[in-house]
N, C-alpha and C positions, 0 to 999 in steps of 0.2 A: 494431521493438518491439511494434506490432501484433498478434505472434501470442500476445502475453499479453493476459491478458484482464484490463484495469484496469477497476476498479468502483468509484464513488462507492458508499460506505457510512456506517452512523450505526450506535453500538455503543448498545443497545439494552440488555444487560444486563453486567457483568464480577463479577468476584470474585478476591481474591489467590488462585493455587494452590498456589504453591512460592513458596521466597525469591526466584525473580526472574522468575516466570510469571507475569500473567494469563491467564485464559481470558474471553474477550469473546463475548457473543449479537451478530450485526453482519449490521443489516439492507443487502441493495444490492438490493435490490428482486424479489427472488426469494419462493416460495411459502413460505419457510421463513425465519430468520432464517439464516447462517452462526454456526458454533461456531470458533472461531481460537485457538491462546495465543499471546502473545506478551512476547518476556524484556524489558519497559518497568516492572518493578517499581524498578530503579533507577532511571527517568529520569521518571515520574507516579507523583502518589500518586493513590490509589484513586477517592479525590473527584472527579479533572479526569478521568477518562475516562467515564463514561456520559454519552448524548447525546454525543461527540464525532463528530464529520465527519471522516470518512479518505479511503484510497483503499485498496482490498483486489485483492490478485493470486489471481481464480476460478478460474484455470486450473490450479491446481499439483493435484497427487495430494496425496491425504490422509497426511498424516508424522504421526506417534506423537511428541511431546514427553514428555516424562516421564509415561509413561502416558495422555495428554491426547491425544486424535486432532482433531487441528487442518487444518481446511478453507480451507485458503489463507492468506492473509500480508498485512500492513499494512504499508504503503509507506513507512519515514522516513528523513530526514536526517541526517546524521552528520559535525558539524565535528570541525577538528583538535584542537579543544582536548577532545573526551569529550562534548558536549553533542549530545544525538540528542532529534528531535522529529518530532513527525508531517507528514507532508508534505499539505498544505490544499487539497483541493479545490477549484474555483469555488465564492465563496459562493450563486451562484444555481445550481449545478447540483443536480440531482436525486437523490435516494436511486438506485443503480439507472444510474445517467447513464454511457457510456463514456467514459475515457480515452485519447488515442492520443495518437501522436506526429506533429505539425502535419505536414501537407503528406504522411504516408508512409500508402501502400497496404497493405493486407491483414488480413487478420482472426484473430480468434486461435484458436490450436490446440484441441484438443481436450486435458481431462486426459492421457490416455496421451500423447499425439501431444508434449505440452511436457515431458513426463518424459522418453520416449526420445530427443528430440531435445537434452532438457538446455536449453531454450530457456531460463528464467529463469537459469540459472546463464553461459552466453552472453551475454547482455545484458546483464545486470550491471554489467559489469565500465564498459560507456556512462554509465550513471544518475549524473546528477548537480547538485550545486544553484549554479546561476552565482554572479554578484557580486552581484546585485538579490534571490537568494533564491526565481530561477524553476526549476521541477524540467526538467529539460532528457534526453534522451538523445541521444547523437552529436551534439550540440548544436542539437537540434529542440526546441522546447518540447514540453513533456507539457501535452494541453487538453480542453475536454471539446467537443462538437457544436458548440458555437457559438462554439469557437476561444477562450474564456477559459482563462486558465493557471492551472497549480497552482502555490502556493503553501508554500516551510517559513519560517515565521514569525522565526525569528534567525538561522537556518544559512549559512553565504556560503561559497561556494567549498567544498563538501560532497560529501559521496557519500550515494548513495541506495540502502536495502536493505531 
């Protein structure tokens, strides 16, 4: 899981782009905010999005979504009932802090390595939300550098994508 560059982000600007897509500017602690598109219109009202803290996969190759070039992906939990919600970083984590698998060694791949090795596609099936809402990969908690866990607010025993 640590081959993915998971970072704490903060939405600084958001617009409705299509019937299903928002476009967001997300501060991930880099020189410029990342521009992302997410299919969250059915799950969040526009006014719920600004200043939202979340987790961003930062080392994915840019993808065109409905004509918008997206530079990353936000992590969301999905429940069996169809509910989708952001996976929240620890409350005290700073924008740009790295999120990793607890007790797992490894450094993030470059975007081209991540794409070539299909890292996200191979790792995603093991991303889950436990019965207490803790985000996990292969049974290991997703944590910040202080060991504080990432949580789904209400989804339990769900998947993360």
